[in-house]
C-alpha positions as CSV (number, residue, x, y, z in Angstrom):
1,M,-5.2,-26.9,-8.7
2,L,-3.5,-25.0,-11.5
3,I,-5.0,-21.7,-10.3
4,L,-3.7,-22.4,-6.8
5,T,-0.2,-23.1,-8.2
6,V,-0.2,-19.9,-10.2
7,G,-1.4,-17.9,-7.2
8,L,1.4,-19.3,-5.1
9,V,4.1,-18.5,-7.7
10,I,2.8,-14.9,-8.1
11,G,2.7,-14.5,-4.3
12,I,6.3,-15.8,-4.0
13,L,7.5,-13.4,-6.7
14,I,5.7,-10.4,-5.1
15,G,7.1,-11.4,-1.6
16,W,10.7,-11.5,-3.0
17,S,10.3,-8.1,-4.8
18,W,8.7,-6.1,-2.0
19,P,10.0,-5.6,1.5
20,Q,7.9,-7.1,4.3
21,P,6.0,-4.8,6.6
22,P,6.9,-5.1,10.3
23,W,3.6,-6.9,11.2
24,A,4.3,-9.6,8.5
25,R,7.8,-10.1,9.8
26,D,6.4,-10.5,13.3
27,M,3.8,-13.0,12.2
28,Q,6.5,-15.0,10.3
29,S,8.9,-15.1,13.2
30,R,6.1,-16.3,15.5
31,F,5.0,-19.0,13.1
32,V,8.6,-20.2,12.6
33,R,9.1,-20.3,16.4
34,F,5.9,-22.3,16.8
35,I,6.9,-24.8,14.1
36,R,10.4,-25.2,15.6
37,S,9.1,-25.8,19.1
38,S,6.5,-28.3,17.9
39,N,9.2,-30.2,15.9
40,N,11.4,-30.3,19.0
41,R,8.6,-31.8,21.0
42,L,7.9,-34.4,18.4
43,D,11.5,-35.4,18.1
44,R,11.8,-36.4,21.8
């Protein structure tokens, strides 16, 4: 569990320091849209 937490912290720091490539931004926007749409369906 500690290794997973350290890996997440390192990944977050790297993600903040380096710009995202276009494919990563596209995947992130698709994922966020999917989560938002599924939340909207559950709220009704």
